[in-house]
N, C-alpha and C positions, 0 to 999 in steps of 0.2 A: 743769848742763851747760856745758862751755867753749865759748866762741866766739871765733874770730879775726876782728879786723876788718882787712880787707887793703886797704891804701892805696897802689896804684901812683901815682908822682909823677913829673912832668917839668917842671922850671921853675915852681914855684908858691911861691915864698918868701913871697909876701904872703898866701896862703891856708892853708898847711899846719898852721900853728899852731891855726887855727880848727877845723880837721878833727879834729885830735887832741883837742883840748879838749872837742870834742862827745862824744867817746867817754869820756873822763875823767869827764864829768859825768853818765854813765848810773846810773840807779838800780840796773840789773842789774850785779852786780860780778864775774862769773866771765868775764872777757875779757882778751884782750891785743890789742895794735896791731902789725901788721907792715907797715912801710913799705918799699915796694921803689922805690928811686930808679933811673929809667931814664936815667942819665948827665946829670942837670942841670948847666947851665952857670952858674946863678945861686947864690943862698945857700941854696937849699932844703936841702941836705945839712947845712949848719952849724945850721940852725934845728932840724932833727930830731935832731941830735947833742947839741943842748943839752937835749933831753927825755929822754936815754937813762938819767939816773940813776934813772928809774922803770923798774924792771926788767919792767914790763908792756908796754913800748914797745921795739921793736927794729927794725933797719934792715939792709936788703941793698942793696948798690950794684952796679949792672951798667952795661955799655956801652950806649949808646942804640940800643934795639932795637924799640921800639914798645910799645904799650900791652898787646897780646896776650902778648907774651913777659913782660913784667913780671908780668903777672897769672899766667901759668903757673908762674913760678918762685915767686911767692908762695904759690900754692895747694900746691905740693910742700913748702914749708917751714913751713906753717901748723901751729900746735900744737893747734887745736881740732878736734873732729871735725865742727864746723859752721863755716862761713865766710860772712862777709858782706862785701860790697864796698862801699867808700866812696870816691868820686871826691875827689881832693885838694883841689878847690875848693868841695866841698859839706859839709854838716854832718848828723849824726844828730840827731833830734829827741830830747828826754830820755827818753821812754818806748820809744824804738826797740828795744832788746834785750829788754826785759821784755815787750814786747807779742808778741815771736815765739818766743823760746827755749822758753818752756813747751810749744808745739806740737810741737817737736823732741823734747822729753823724753817726751811722751805717746805719740808714734808713731814707732818705729824705721824705719818704711818711708817717712816723709816725706823726701823728697829734695831738694825745691825748693818755696820759698815766696816771695812777693813782697807788697808792702804798697803803700800810696799815698804821694803826695809833694806838697809845695807848693814853689813857687818864690820867689825874693827879692822879686818884685813882688806876691807875695799870690795869685797864680793857682794853682789846684790842678791836679794832673796827671791823666793819662787812664788810670791803671791800672784794671783791671777784672777780673771773673770770666772764665773760659774760655768761649767760646760753647757754647751747649747742643748736646750730642751729639758734641762732639769732646774728645779728650784735649789736653793742653797741647801735646804734641808735634805732633800733627796740626794744631791751630790755628796753630803757629808756621810749619810747612811751607807752610800756605795763606796766608801773609802776615799773619796777626794777630800784633801785637806790642805788647800792652798789660800786659806782665808785666815791664816793665823799670824799675819804680822800684827801692826797695831790695830787693835779692835775697839771700836766705840759701839755702845749699845744703849737703848732707852730703858731706864730704870723699870718703868711702868709694866713693860713687856715681861721682864724678868719676875717682877713680883706677882704677876699673873700666871707664872708657870709653876712647875712642880718643885722648883728650887734645885740647888746643887745637892747631889748625893755626897755628903761629907765623909762617908766611909771610903770613898775613892780619894786617896790623899793628893793625887796630881792629875795632869790631863784635864784641869778644870776649863781651859779654853775650849775644848771640844764639846764638854758639857754645856757651857754657856751658850755657843752658837746653836746647838740643837734645841736647848730649852727655849730660847728666844725666837728662833725661827719656825718652831713647830706649828705655831697658830697662824702662820701665813702673813707675817708682817712684811713690808718691804725691806729689801737688802740692797746693798750697793758697794761695789769695789770701786776705789778711787785710786788710779795707777799713778800715784806719787809717793815719793820717799819721804816718809815722815817719821821713820823710827831708826835707831841706831842701836845694833846689837852687839854687845862685847863678847868676844870669843876668849874663853879662858878655860883652864882644865877643870874647874869646879862648878861649871853650869849644871844645873839640876839634870838636864837631859844626859849628860855625860857620866853621871853618878848611878844612873839607873840602868839595870840590865835590859838589853833589847828585847828579850823574851817577856820580861815584866811589862814594859811598856806596850807591847803588841797585845797582850792579854787584857791589859786595862782598856786600850782603845777599843777592842772588840767587845768588852763587857758593856762600855757606855753605849755602843751602837745598838746592842741587843736590848738595852732597856727601852729603846724608842720604836722598836719593830713589832712588838707584842700586838697581836690581833689585827695586824695590817699586813695583808697578803702582798701587796705591791712593794711594801718596803722591805718585807722579808725576802723578796725575789732580788732586789737591789743588793741587800746585804750578803745573801748566800751566793750571788754572782760575783761579788768581790772576793769572798773565801775561795771560790773555785778559781779565779785568776791567781791569787797569791799561791794556792796549791800547785798550779801549773808552772808558775814562775820558780818556785823552790825546786820542783821536780826537774826542770830543765837545767837549772843551775847545778843540782847535784850530778846530773847525768854528764854535764860539761866537765865537772871536776874529775868524775870517775874516769873519763876519756883521756885525761891530761897525763902525760908520761911521768910527770913528778908525782901525781897521786899513785900511780901504779908502783912507782919506786917506793914510796912511803909505805904502801900497803905490803910490799914484799919484805921490807926490812922494818916495818913498823915497831915490832917488839923489841928489836935491838935499839932502834932510835929512842923509843920511849925509855928504855932502861938507861941509856946514856945521857938523855935530856930530859929529866923528869919535870912534870908540871910543878909550878909554884916556885921554880928557881930561875936564876938568870939565864942558865942553858936552856930551860924549858921555855922562856920568853923568846929566846932566840929560835927555837924550833918553831913556835907560833908564827913569828915574823916571816920565817921561811916558807911555811905553808901558805900564809896569806899572799906572799909575793908569787908563789907558783900559780895559785888561783887567779889572781888579778892579772898576771901575765897571759894566762890563757884566755881570759875574757876579752883581752884586747886583740887578740889574733883574728 
């Protein structure tokens, strides 16, 4: 069975060759690579074009529109009935495709599968089986998200869905999982390491503020609970847990001696160590260390 390895990319001239090479090195041979360049301004396109003599590798260029749009366009143009996504700064492990594709061949109702990953520091990822008693769709609505390593999905189930909301420029992985599993297709976790994640300062997750990421994830989940009381209860139950967690964390910090000291002399410290300066960054590190040391007690 043919699989399309979809690689959305934006300004990754240093990494894109490695990503493509990791697909070429696969033991499984029935694949193609579709690179969707999201308006890169560096040499990314030149690097990809130098690989196009291999007819298994193709390129689509679009204006800079965000990861979600690049992914949506790539899915629509994918040759394979099964698609797997590869971030342009990461790599597939040599056994990646051969570990998963037979599962799709054996089960035509399998719509979504995910594996385990390891990062460039040697740390293993947190992908896992769906919590007992829940479908993957229900688990995702309730805030569980440990199906985000290498993702494989059947294109026909996506094409039957409401498609990706392109106004949400990132978190396309959560959208995809919800769209594909909404209609009850089979899902499968394969507990094998098939994906290598590169850790570096310019990963998209590192460049997006945490509060923006959290708001986006909540807005995606809200899209899928409209008119369904059970799903709404799962979603709001998750919000209550998050609220309680943040409240407990805040109370822990307020009981901390270091916090009381900062509170007492806060105005003096802020004046001496203003935000946006090197001394301000030092102050922030001290505050974080105080908070982390208290959590470990």
